[in-house]
C-alpha positions as CSV (number, residue, x, y, z in Angstrom):
1,M,117.6,122.4,116.6
2,N,115.9,120.0,114.2
3,G,114.2,120.3,110.8
4,T,111.1,118.2,111.5
5,Q,108.9,121.5,111.1
6,F,109.8,121.3,107.3
7,R,108.7,117.7,106.6
8,G,106.0,117.2,103.9
9,T,105.3,119.4,101.0
10,T,107.2,122.7,100.4
11,V,106.0,124.8,97.5
12,A,108.9,126.5,95.7
13,L,106.6,129.4,95.2
14,V,106.7,131.4,91.8
15,T,107.1,135.2,92.0
16,P,104.3,136.8,90.1
17,F,105.3,140.0,87.8
18,D,103.0,142.4,86.2
19,E,103.2,143.6,82.6
20,A,105.8,146.2,83.5
21,G,108.0,143.5,85.2
22,R,107.2,144.7,88.8
23,I,106.4,142.2,91.6
24,D,102.7,141.6,91.5
25,E,101.9,142.0,95.3
26,P,98.2,141.1,95.1
27,K,98.8,138.0,93.2
28,L,101.7,136.9,95.5
29,R,99.4,137.4,98.5
30,H,96.6,135.3,96.8
31,L,99.1,132.5,96.2
32,V,100.1,132.4,99.7
33,D,96.6,132.2,100.9
34,W,95.7,129.6,98.2
35,H,98.5,127.2,99.2
36,I,97.5,127.6,102.9
37,D,93.9,126.6,101.9
38,Q,95.1,123.8,99.8
39,G,97.1,122.2,102.6
40,T,100.7,122.9,101.6
41,D,103.0,122.3,104.6
42,V,105.6,124.9,103.9
43,I,106.1,127.8,101.7
44,L,109.6,128.7,100.0
45,A,110.0,132.3,99.0
46,C,112.8,133.3,96.6
47,G,113.9,129.9,95.3
48,T,115.0,129.2,91.8
49,T,111.3,128.8,90.9
50,G,110.6,132.2,92.3
51,E,113.2,133.6,89.8
52,S,115.5,134.8,92.6
53,A,118.4,135.2,90.1
54,T,116.6,138.2,88.5
55,L,115.5,139.9,91.8
56,T,117.4,142.8,92.9
57,H,118.7,142.6,96.6
58,D,115.9,145.0,97.7
59,E,113.2,143.1,95.7
60,H,114.6,139.8,97.3
61,D,114.0,141.3,100.7
62,H,110.6,142.7,99.8
63,V,109.3,139.2,98.5
64,M,110.5,137.5,101.6
65,D,108.8,140.2,103.7
66,L,105.4,140.0,101.8
67,V,105.3,136.0,102.0
68,I,106.1,136.1,105.6
69,Q,103.5,139.0,106.4
70,Q,100.8,137.2,104.3
71,A,101.5,133.7,105.9
72,G,101.1,135.4,109.2
73,G,102.3,132.3,111.2
74,R,99.7,130.0,109.7
75,I,102.4,128.0,107.9
76,P,106.1,127.8,108.2
77,V,107.9,130.0,105.6
78,L,111.5,129.2,104.2
79,C,113.4,131.9,102.5
80,G,115.9,131.2,99.7
81,T,118.9,133.3,100.8
82,G,121.9,131.6,98.9
83,S,124.4,133.4,96.8
84,N,127.7,132.6,95.3
85,A,129.1,135.3,97.6
86,T,129.1,134.2,101.3
87,R,128.8,137.8,102.4
88,E,125.7,138.4,100.3
89,A,124.2,135.1,101.5
90,I,124.7,136.2,105.1
91,S,123.1,139.6,104.4
92,L,120.0,137.9,102.9
93,T,119.8,135.4,105.7
94,Q,120.0,138.2,108.2
95,H,117.2,140.0,106.6
96,A,115.1,136.8,106.6
97,E,115.7,136.3,110.3
98,Q,114.7,139.9,111.0
99,A,111.6,139.5,108.9
100,G,110.3,136.5,110.9
101,A,111.3,133.6,108.5
102,D,111.0,130.1,110.0
103,G,114.3,128.9,108.2
104,I,116.3,129.5,105.2
105,L,117.3,127.5,102.1
106,S,120.8,128.2,101.0
107,V,122.0,127.0,97.5
108,G,125.5,125.8,96.9
109,P,127.6,128.6,95.5
110,Y,127.4,128.7,91.7
111,Y,129.9,129.8,89.2
112,N,132.7,130.0,91.7
113,K,133.1,126.2,91.8
114,P,134.4,126.0,95.5
115,T,136.1,122.8,96.7
116,Q,134.4,120.6,99.2
117,E,136.2,122.6,102.0
118,G,135.0,125.7,100.4
119,F,131.3,124.4,100.6
120,Y,131.8,123.5,104.3
121,Q,133.3,127.0,105.3
122,H,130.6,128.7,103.3
123,F,127.9,127.0,104.9
124,R,129.4,127.0,108.4
125,A,129.7,130.9,107.9
126,I,126.1,131.3,107.2
127,A,124.9,129.1,110.0
128,Q,127.2,130.9,112.5
129,A,125.6,134.3,111.4
130,T,122.0,133.4,112.1
131,R,119.9,131.7,114.7
132,L,117.5,130.3,112.0
133,P,117.5,126.7,110.8
134,V,119.5,126.3,107.7
135,I,118.7,123.8,104.9
136,I,121.4,123.2,102.3
137,Y,120.4,123.1,98.7
138,N,122.5,120.9,96.5
139,V,121.7,121.3,92.7
140,P,124.7,120.7,90.6
141,G,122.8,120.9,87.4
142,R,122.5,124.7,88.0
143,T,125.5,125.5,90.2
144,G,128.1,123.5,88.3
145,T,129.4,121.7,91.4
146,N,128.2,119.0,93.7
147,I,128.1,118.9,97.5
148,S,129.3,115.4,98.4
149,A,127.5,113.3,100.9
150,D,130.6,113.5,103.2
151,T,130.4,117.2,103.2
152,T,126.8,117.2,103.9
153,L,127.2,114.8,106.8
154,K,130.1,116.8,108.2
155,L,127.8,120.0,108.0
156,A,124.9,118.1,109.6
157,D,126.9,118.3,112.9
158,T,126.5,122.1,112.9
159,E,123.8,122.9,115.4
160,N,121.4,124.9,113.2
161,I,122.0,123.1,109.8
162,V,119.0,120.9,109.9
163,G,118.6,119.5,106.4
164,I,119.2,119.3,102.7
165,K,117.3,119.7,99.7
166,E,118.8,117.2,97.4
167,A,118.5,117.9,93.5
168,S,121.6,116.0,92.4
169,G,119.7,113.1,91.0
170,N,122.4,110.8,92.5
171,L,120.5,108.2,94.3
172,S,123.7,106.6,95.8
173,Q,124.6,109.9,97.3
174,I,121.3,110.7,98.6
175,M,121.1,107.2,100.2
176,A,124.4,107.7,101.8
177,I,123.1,110.8,103.4
178,L,119.8,109.1,104.4
179,R,121.7,106.2,105.9
180,N,124.3,108.1,107.9
181,R,122.4,111.4,108.9
182,P,121.9,112.5,112.4
183,K,118.4,112.2,114.0
184,D,116.0,115.0,112.9
185,F,118.2,115.9,110.1
186,V,115.6,116.2,107.1
187,V,116.2,115.1,103.6
188,L,114.0,116.8,101.0
189,S,113.7,115.7,97.5
190,G,114.5,118.6,95.1
191,D,113.1,116.7,92.1
192,D,109.4,116.1,91.9
193,S,109.7,113.0,89.7
194,I,111.9,111.1,92.3
195,T,110.1,112.2,95.5
196,L,108.2,109.0,95.8
197,P,111.2,106.7,95.5
198,L,113.1,108.9,98.0
199,L,110.1,108.8,100.4
200,A,110.4,105.0,100.2
201,L,114.1,105.3,101.2
202,G,113.3,107.4,104.2
203,A,113.2,111.0,102.8
204,D,111.1,113.6,104.8
205,G,109.3,115.4,101.8
206,V,110.0,117.7,98.9
207,V,110.6,121.1,97.9
208,S,108.4,121.1,94.9
209,V,107.6,122.9,91.5
210,V,104.5,120.8,90.7
211,A,103.2,121.9,94.0
212,N,102.5,125.3,92.6
213,E,99.8,123.7,90.4
214,T,98.5,120.8,92.3
215,P,99.2,121.6,96.2
216,R,96.5,119.4,97.6
217,L,97.2,116.4,95.4
218,L,101.0,116.4,95.9
219,H,100.4,116.8,99.8
220,K,98.2,113.8,99.7
221,M,100.7,111.8,97.8
222,V,103.6,112.7,100.4
223,H,101.2,112.0,103.4
224,S,100.1,108.8,102.0
225,A,103.7,107.7,101.8
226,F,104.2,108.7,105.5
227,K,101.3,106.5,106.4
228,N,102.6,103.6,104.4
229,D,99.6,104.0,102.0
230,W,101.9,103.3,98.9
231,K,99.0,102.3,96.6
232,T,97.5,105.9,96.9
233,A,100.9,107.3,96.9
234,R,101.9,105.6,93.7
235,H,98.4,106.3,91.9
236,I,99.0,110.1,92.6
237,H,102.7,109.8,91.4
238,Y,101.9,108.4,88.1
239,H,98.9,110.8,87.8
240,L,101.2,113.9,88.3
241,L,104.3,112.4,86.6
242,P,103.4,114.0,83.1
243,L,102.9,117.3,84.7
244,M,106.2,116.9,86.7
245,E,107.9,116.3,83.4
246,M,106.1,119.1,81.5
247,N,107.3,121.6,84.1
248,F,110.8,121.1,82.6
249,L,109.8,121.0,78.9
250,E,111.4,124.5,79.0
251,S,113.6,126.1,81.6
252,N,111.8,126.3,85.0
253,P,109.8,128.3,85.9
254,I,108.5,129.1,82.4
255,P,106.2,126.1,82.1
256,V,104.8,126.4,85.7
257,K,104.2,130.1,85.6
258,T,102.5,129.5,82.2
259,A,100.3,126.7,83.8
260,L,99.3,129.1,86.6
261,S,98.4,131.8,84.2
262,L,96.1,129.3,82.3
263,M,94.7,128.3,85.6
264,G,93.8,132.0,86.3
265,H,96.1,132.5,89.3
266,I,98.8,134.9,87.7
267,E,100.0,136.3,84.5
268,D,102.8,134.7,82.5
269,N,105.3,137.6,82.7
270,F,109.0,136.7,83.1
271,R,112.3,138.8,83.4
272,L,114.9,138.3,80.7
273,P,116.7,136.1,80.1
274,L,113.6,134.1,80.5
275,V,110.9,134.6,78.0
276,K,107.2,133.4,77.4
277,M,106.8,129.6,76.6
278,S,106.9,128.9,72.8
279,P,103.4,128.4,71.2
280,A,103.8,124.9,70.6
281,A,105.0,124.0,74.0
282,K,102.1,126.1,75.5
283,E,99.6,124.2,73.5
284,K,101.0,120.9,74.7
285,L,100.8,122.2,78.4
286,A,97.3,123.3,77.8
287,R,96.3,119.8,76.5
288,L,97.7,118.3,79.4
289,L,96.1,120.7,82.0
290,K,92.8,119.9,80.4
291,Q,93.4,116.2,80.7
292,L,94.4,116.6,84.4
293,E,91.1,118.7,84.9
294,L,93.1,121.7,86.1
295,I,91.5,123.9,83.5
296,S,88.3,123.5,81.4
């Protein structure tokens, strides 16, 4: 089993809510269709940007079901099924498999602060409980602990662990994985702003926040890099860099959902503890979206 079907641009899809805080199913279906039309390579449902931390277990299952159904096999769908409890992660993973997902993204357990052996046993248990391809997600800034390169490479020997989304920001660590990984083990950038440097080092794509706003352009950047057209890739990178940075002016996904609201795709509704973007920050975001000609 290999992870090559997940090369390119994966959008970490937002989860639209209505004013009552319920999942906005029509808007979610619209986003799936829009991304397919815009050339996105893979859709990730229920990632961090999808506010998975505030979804109930039933809602998590429901969002996965909706995205898979709407995609209808036109595009691969990854489902975020991670948890700090291994049993819960397995339960979510098994639902994703039954629903027809193409693979799962599993975040390193947060809050518990497992040892490297704990990480290894956690991901091995998930992989053994499913036939789906498994992509590890390392994001120590949110989880509080780092999955080392040695642990990642050890897990890469597991048949259906096919890749990693690396958001540690540690280039030395990521390069160690890129240098020593097995064939067809994909390394995906977890930070939009360093995607281009990682592509130059041999990475296979990105799981992206900015792809929510500019899916076609980010796809062009990544695939230009694949073709060794670095001039085009660099031009797009620097064009999008201010938006990549703006998306973290406040906690993700507050800015990106606000941008999508300004662009007319969804409403800027959140679940506590996330709140609407501050007026000053929203004004700054709107000015940038106008400069990028994403809104008039």
